VODO-924104 format. One record per residue: residue in one letter; x, y, z of N, C-alpha, C, O in turn; residue number from 1. Coordinates in steps of 0.05 Angstrom, whole numbers, plus 5000, padded with zeros to 4 digits. Layout:
residues N
residuo A	neast X	nnorth Y	nup Z	caeast X	canorth Y	caup Z	ceast X	cnorth Y	cup Z	oeast X	onorth Y	oup Z	num NUM .
...
end
This chain:
residues 63
residuo M	neast 0281	nnorth 4882	nup 6276	caeast 0308	canorth 4877	caup 6268	ceast 0310	cnorth 4850	cup 6255	oeast 0303	onorth 4830	oup 6267	num 1 .
residuo S	neast 0320	nnorth 4849	nup 6230	caeast 0322	canorth 4823	caup 6217	ceast 0347	cnorth 4808	cup 6226	oeast 0367	onorth 4821	oup 6233	num 2 .
residuo K	neast 0346	nnorth 4782	nup 6224	caeast 0368	canorth 4766	caup 6232	ceast 0387	cnorth 4762	cup 6208	oeast 0378	onorth 4762	oup 6185	num 3 .
residuo P	neast 0413	nnorth 4760	nup 6213	caeast 0432	canorth 4757	caup 6190	ceast 0428	cnorth 4729	cup 6177	oeast 0422	onorth 4710	oup 6191	num 4 .
residuo P	neast 0430	nnorth 4728	nup 6151	caeast 0428	canorth 4702	caup 6137	ceast 0452	cnorth 4685	cup 6142	oeast 0474	onorth 4695	oup 6148	num 5 .
residuo A	neast 0448	nnorth 4659	nup 6140	caeast 0470	canorth 4640	caup 6143	ceast 0467	cnorth 4619	cup 6121	oeast 0444	onorth 4610	oup 6115	num 6 .
residuo Y	neast 0489	nnorth 4611	nup 6109	caeast 0488	canorth 4589	caup 6090	ceast 0503	cnorth 4566	cup 6102	oeast 0526	onorth 4568	oup 6110	num 7 .
residuo I	neast 0490	nnorth 4543	nup 6103	caeast 0502	canorth 4519	caup 6114	ceast 0499	cnorth 4498	cup 6092	oeast 0477	onorth 4492	oup 6083	num 8 .
residuo G	neast 0521	nnorth 4486	nup 6083	caeast 0520	canorth 4467	caup 6062	ceast 0544	cnorth 4449	cup 6061	oeast 0565	onorth 4456	oup 6072	num 9 .
residuo E	neast 0542	nnorth 4427	nup 6047	caeast 0564	canorth 4409	caup 6044	ceast 0573	cnorth 4409	cup 6015	oeast 0557	onorth 4415	oup 5997	num 10 .
residuo A	neast 0598	nnorth 4403	nup 6010	caeast 0608	canorth 4402	caup 5983	ceast 0631	cnorth 4382	cup 5981	oeast 0645	onorth 4376	oup 6000	num 11 .
residuo E	neast 0633	nnorth 4371	nup 5958	caeast 0655	canorth 4352	caup 5953	ceast 0681	cnorth 4368	cup 5948	oeast 0703	onorth 4358	oup 5955	num 12 .
residuo N	neast 0679	nnorth 4391	nup 5936	caeast 0702	canorth 4408	caup 5931	ceast 0697	cnorth 4435	cup 5945	oeast 0684	onorth 4453	oup 5934	num 13 .
residuo C	neast 0708	nnorth 4437	nup 5969	caeast 0703	canorth 4461	caup 5985	ceast 0713	cnorth 4487	cup 5972	oeast 0699	onorth 4507	oup 5973	num 14 .
residuo L	neast 0737	nnorth 4486	nup 5962	caeast 0748	canorth 4511	caup 5950	ceast 0731	cnorth 4520	cup 5926	oeast 0727	onorth 4544	oup 5922	num 15 .
residuo Q	neast 0722	nnorth 4501	nup 5910	caeast 0705	canorth 4508	caup 5887	ceast 0678	cnorth 4519	cup 5897	oeast 0669	onorth 4539	oup 5885	num 16 .
residuo R	neast 0667	nnorth 4508	nup 5917	caeast 0641	canorth 4518	caup 5928	ceast 0645	cnorth 4546	cup 5939	oeast 0628	onorth 4563	oup 5934	num 17 .
residuo I	neast 0666	nnorth 4551	nup 5954	caeast 0671	canorth 4577	caup 5966	ceast 0675	cnorth 4598	cup 5944	oeast 0664	onorth 4620	oup 5945	num 18 .
residuo A	neast 0690	nnorth 4591	nup 5923	caeast 0695	canorth 4609	caup 5901	ceast 0668	cnorth 4616	cup 5887	oeast 0664	onorth 4640	oup 5880	num 19 .
residuo G	neast 0651	nnorth 4596	nup 5883	caeast 0625	canorth 4602	caup 5870	ceast 0608	cnorth 4620	cup 5887	oeast 0595	onorth 4638	oup 5877	num 20 .
residuo H	neast 0607	nnorth 4615	nup 5913	caeast 0591	canorth 4631	caup 5931	ceast 0602	cnorth 4659	cup 5933	oeast 0587	onorth 4679	oup 5935	num 21 .
residuo H	neast 0629	nnorth 4662	nup 5932	caeast 0641	canorth 4688	caup 5932	ceast 0631	cnorth 4705	cup 5909	oeast 0627	onorth 4729	oup 5912	num 22 .
residuo R	neast 0628	nnorth 4693	nup 5886	caeast 0619	canorth 4707	caup 5862	ceast 0588	cnorth 4713	cup 5863	oeast 0579	onorth 4733	oup 5852	num 23 .
residuo Q	neast 0573	nnorth 4695	nup 5876	caeast 0544	canorth 4697	caup 5874	ceast 0529	cnorth 4707	cup 5899	oeast 0507	onorth 4716	oup 5897	num 24 .
residuo K	neast 0541	nnorth 4705	nup 5922	caeast 0527	canorth 4713	caup 5947	ceast 0542	cnorth 4736	cup 5960	oeast 0565	onorth 4733	oup 5968	num 25 .
residuo D	neast 0529	nnorth 4758	nup 5962	caeast 0542	canorth 4782	caup 5974	ceast 0537	cnorth 4785	cup 6004	oeast 0548	onorth 4804	oup 6016	num 26 .
residuo F	neast 0521	nnorth 4767	nup 6016	caeast 0515	canorth 4771	caup 6044	ceast 0535	cnorth 4759	cup 6063	oeast 0534	onorth 4764	oup 6087	num 27 .
residuo W	neast 0553	nnorth 4742	nup 6053	caeast 0570	canorth 4728	caup 6072	ceast 0598	cnorth 4739	cup 6073	oeast 0609	onorth 4749	oup 6053	num 28 .
residuo T	neast 0610	nnorth 4738	nup 6097	caeast 0637	canorth 4748	caup 6101	ceast 0655	cnorth 4728	cup 6114	oeast 0679	onorth 4732	oup 6115	num 29 .
residuo T	neast 0644	nnorth 4706	nup 6123	caeast 0659	canorth 4686	caup 6138	ceast 0652	cnorth 4658	cup 6128	oeast 0628	onorth 4652	oup 6124	num 30 .
residuo A	neast 0672	nnorth 4641	nup 6124	caeast 0667	canorth 4613	caup 6118	ceast 0681	cnorth 4596	cup 6139	oeast 0703	onorth 4602	oup 6148	num 31 .
residuo V	neast 0668	nnorth 4574	nup 6146	caeast 0679	canorth 4556	caup 6166	ceast 0679	cnorth 4528	cup 6153	oeast 0659	onorth 4513	oup 6156	num 32 .
residuo P	neast 0700	nnorth 4521	nup 6140	caeast 0701	canorth 4494	caup 6128	ceast 0709	cnorth 4473	cup 6149	oeast 0724	onorth 4478	oup 6167	num 33 .
residuo I	neast 0698	nnorth 4449	nup 6146	caeast 0705	canorth 4427	caup 6163	ceast 0716	cnorth 4405	cup 6144	oeast 0702	onorth 4396	oup 6126	num 34 .
residuo T	neast 0740	nnorth 4397	nup 6149	caeast 0754	canorth 4378	caup 6132	ceast 0762	cnorth 4354	cup 6149	oeast 0759	onorth 4354	oup 6174	num 35 .
residuo Y	neast 0772	nnorth 4333	nup 6136	caeast 0780	canorth 4309	caup 6151	ceast 0806	cnorth 4298	cup 6138	oeast 0812	onorth 4303	oup 6115	num 36 .
residuo K	neast 0821	nnorth 4284	nup 6154	caeast 0846	canorth 4273	caup 6145	ceast 0844	cnorth 4244	cup 6135	oeast 0860	onorth 4235	oup 6118	num 37 .
residuo I	neast 0825	nnorth 4230	nup 6146	caeast 0823	canorth 4201	caup 6139	ceast 0799	cnorth 4196	cup 6121	oeast 0780	onorth 4212	oup 6121	num 38 .
residuo R	neast 0799	nnorth 4175	nup 6107	caeast 0778	canorth 4169	caup 6087	ceast 0754	cnorth 4155	cup 6100	oeast 0736	onorth 4146	oup 6085	num 39 .
residuo S	neast 0752	nnorth 4154	nup 6126	caeast 0729	canorth 4141	caup 6139	ceast 0705	cnorth 4160	cup 6141	oeast 0684	onorth 4152	oup 6150	num 40 .
residuo F	neast 0709	nnorth 4185	nup 6134	caeast 0687	canorth 4205	caup 6135	ceast 0673	cnorth 4203	cup 6108	oeast 0684	onorth 4210	oup 6087	num 41 .
residuo T	neast 0648	nnorth 4195	nup 6108	caeast 0633	canorth 4190	caup 6083	ceast 0614	cnorth 4213	cup 6076	oeast 0611	onorth 4232	oup 6092	num 42 .
residuo K	neast 0602	nnorth 4211	nup 6053	caeast 0582	canorth 4231	caup 6045	ceast 0558	cnorth 4231	cup 6065	oeast 0547	onorth 4252	oup 6070	num 43 .
residuo A	neast 0551	nnorth 4208	nup 6075	caeast 0530	canorth 4206	caup 6095	ceast 0538	cnorth 4222	cup 6120	oeast 0521	onorth 4235	oup 6132	num 44 .
residuo H	neast 0563	nnorth 4220	nup 6129	caeast 0572	canorth 4235	caup 6152	ceast 0570	cnorth 4265	cup 6146	oeast 0561	onorth 4280	oup 6164	num 45 .
residuo A	neast 0578	nnorth 4273	nup 6122	caeast 0577	canorth 4302	caup 6115	ceast 0548	cnorth 4312	cup 6115	oeast 0542	onorth 4333	oup 6125	num 46 .
residuo R	neast 0530	nnorth 4296	nup 6105	caeast 0502	canorth 4304	caup 6104	ceast 0490	cnorth 4305	cup 6132	oeast 0474	onorth 4322	oup 6138	num 47 .
residuo R	neast 0498	nnorth 4287	nup 6150	caeast 0488	canorth 4287	caup 6177	ceast 0499	cnorth 4312	cup 6191	oeast 0485	onorth 4326	oup 6206	num 48 .
residuo L	neast 0525	nnorth 4318	nup 6187	caeast 0537	canorth 4342	caup 6199	ceast 0523	cnorth 4367	cup 6189	oeast 0517	onorth 4386	oup 6205	num 49 .
residuo E	neast 0516	nnorth 4368	nup 6164	caeast 0502	canorth 4391	caup 6152	ceast 0474	cnorth 4393	cup 6166	oeast 0466	onorth 4415	oup 6174	num 50 .
residuo Y	neast 0460	nnorth 4371	nup 6168	caeast 0434	canorth 4371	caup 6181	ceast 0436	cnorth 4381	cup 6210	oeast 0420	onorth 4398	oup 6218	num 51 .
residuo D	neast 0455	nnorth 4371	nup 6225	caeast 0459	canorth 4379	caup 6253	ceast 0465	cnorth 4409	cup 6255	oeast 0454	onorth 4423	oup 6273	num 52 .
residuo C	neast 0481	nnorth 4420	nup 6237	caeast 0488	canorth 4448	caup 6237	ceast 0464	cnorth 4465	cup 6231	oeast 0459	onorth 4486	oup 6244	num 53 .
residuo I	neast 0448	nnorth 4457	nup 6211	caeast 0423	canorth 4472	caup 6204	ceast 0404	cnorth 4471	cup 6228	oeast 0393	onorth 4492	oup 6235	num 54 .
residuo H	neast 0400	nnorth 4448	nup 6240	caeast 0382	canorth 4445	caup 6262	ceast 0391	cnorth 4463	cup 6286	oeast 0374	onorth 4476	oup 6298	num 55 .
residuo T	neast 0417	nnorth 4463	nup 6292	caeast 0427	canorth 4479	caup 6314	ceast 0423	cnorth 4509	cup 6308	oeast 0416	onorth 4524	oup 6326	num 56 .
residuo A	neast 0428	nnorth 4517	nup 6283	caeast 0425	canorth 4545	caup 6276	ceast 0396	cnorth 4554	cup 6279	oeast 0390	onorth 4576	oup 6288	num 57 .
residuo Q	neast 0377	nnorth 4536	nup 6271	caeast 0349	canorth 4542	caup 6273	ceast 0340	cnorth 4544	cup 6302	oeast 0325	onorth 4562	oup 6310	num 58 .
residuo E	neast 0350	nnorth 4526	nup 6319	caeast 0343	canorth 4526	caup 6347	ceast 0354	cnorth 4551	cup 6361	oeast 0342	onorth 4562	oup 6379	num 59 .
residuo A	neast 0377	nnorth 4561	nup 6352	caeast 0390	canorth 4585	caup 6364	ceast 0374	cnorth 4610	cup 6358	oeast 0375	onorth 4630	oup 6372	num 60 .
residuo Q	neast 0358	nnorth 4609	nup 6336	caeast 0342	canorth 4631	caup 6327	ceast 0358	cnorth 4657	cup 6324	oeast 0348	onorth 4679	oup 6330	num 61 .
residuo R	neast 0382	nnorth 4654	nup 6314	caeast 0399	canorth 4678	caup 6310	ceast 0404	cnorth 4683	cup 6281	oeast 0416	onorth 4703	oup 6273	num 62 .
residuo F	neast 0396	nnorth 4665	nup 6263	caeast 0400	canorth 4668	caup 6235	ceast 0374	cnorth 4664	cup 6220	oeast 0374	onorth 4666	oup 6195	num 63 .
end
């Protein structure tokens, strides 16, 4: 039994990224965006969060 694919990524423009993936990737049905209200969340924070999510998904061995 194959595991379902998962796409984990960061974007500067979330709506644009989701629209592009909607046109190009037929395997996904759910998106979970993470946004912030204050400007203290930097690109480095986003990349670290992306890394942590990828690492956690790999450890779970479900995707």
